[in-house]
N, C-alpha and C positions, 0 to 999 in steps of 0.2 A: 868651214871658216873657224869654228870653235876649236877644232884640233890644231889648226895652224897657230892660232893665237895662244892656246895653252902650251903647246910645245915650244913656241918662241919665248914665252915668259919663263918656262922651266929652264931653257938654255941660258937666258939672261941671268936668272937667279943663281946659276952655277958659276958665273964669272967671278973672278977674284974679289972685286969691289962689293959684291952683294952676297957672297957665298955664306957668310956667317962662320960658325954656328951662332945663332942669335938666341938670347934668352926669350922665352915666350912673353907676349905682352901681358902686363898686369891688367886686372879689371879697370883700374883707373886710366891706364893708357888706351885700352879699348874704347872707353867712354870718350876720352879726349879725341881719339881718331874719328869717332862718330860725329862729334860736335865741331870738328875743326873746319868744316866747309872747304873752301878753296885753300890750298896751300900757297904760301907766298912764292912768287917766282913767275917764270914765263910759261905761258900755256901755248907755245908755238905748235900749230897743227893739232889743236885740241881734239879730244875724242868726242865729237858731237853726238855720235850715235853708236851705241854698243849693240851689235847684233849677234852676240854670243853669250853663252853662260859658262862660267868657269867653275870647276870643282871647288868646293869650300876649302879643301886643304890647300889648294893652290892660291886661293884668295888670301887665306891666312898667312901663307909664306910670303906672298907679295906685300901685304900690309905690314907684316913684321919686319921684313928687310927694309922697306921704305922708312918705317919709323926708326929703326935702330941706326940706320945710316944717317938719318936726318936729325936725330934728337939733339946732337951737339949744336949744329948751326941754328936749328929752330929755337933752342934754349937761349942762345946768344942774341938772336933777333928779338925775342921777347924781353930778355933782361935789359937790353939797350933801347927798348922802345922803337924798334925798327921793323916790326912785323908788317905794319901797314904803311903803304906809300903815302907820303905827305909832301906837299910843295914847300912845307916849312923846314924840311930837312936841309942841313948844310951840305955842301959839296962833299965834304969828308964823310958825313953820315950816309949820303947816297952811295958813295963808292964802297963803304963798308957793308952796306945793305946788299949791294949787288954781289960782292965777294961771298957773303954768307949764303945768299940765295943760290949761287952756283953750286954750293955743296948740298943743297936740299934735293932729295930724290923722292918726289911724290909718286904714288902708284901710277898715275897716268904717264908721267915721264918715263918710268921703267917700262911700261907697256909700249910706248912709242919707240923707245930704244930697241926693245925686243923685236918689234915689227920691222924697224929699219934694218936691223941685222939680218932678219929673215929675207927681206927683199934683196939685200946685198949678196947673201949666200945663194939665193935662187938665180940672180943675174949672173953670178960667177959660174954656177953650174951650167946654165944655159950657154954661156960663152965657151965653156970647155966642150960642150956637146956639139958646138958648131964647127969645131976644128977637125 
C-alpha cells in the first residue's frame, strides 16, 4: 500500500500544475504549515485513516507543492477575512470564498487526486487486458 501511495503522489507531483520548481519552504512557512490545522475548503472523501508511511523527502515535496500552489489564494482569503466560513458573509463574499478555495491544494487533496488517478490508470489497464 505504501508503495502505491508514494508512487501515485510522485506521479501527481510531476504533473504540470504541481511540478514546480518550488522555492524551499522558509522556517516561518514550515511553522505556519504545522499550525494551520485544517486548510479551508472541501474535504470530500477525507483521509480518515492513513495506513502508510511516506519518505520524508516525498512529504517535504508534497507539502512544498501544496503551499506554493496555494499561497496566493490562501493569502487572499486571509486578507479579505474569508478564511473561515461564517453565516454573516454576503452572497458575493461566499462566492468569492468558494472561488478562492477551488484554487487551494491542501496535501490531502493532492493525495486524493493522486489515488484517484492511480485507480483510473489501473481500471484502464485492466480494461485493456480484458480485450
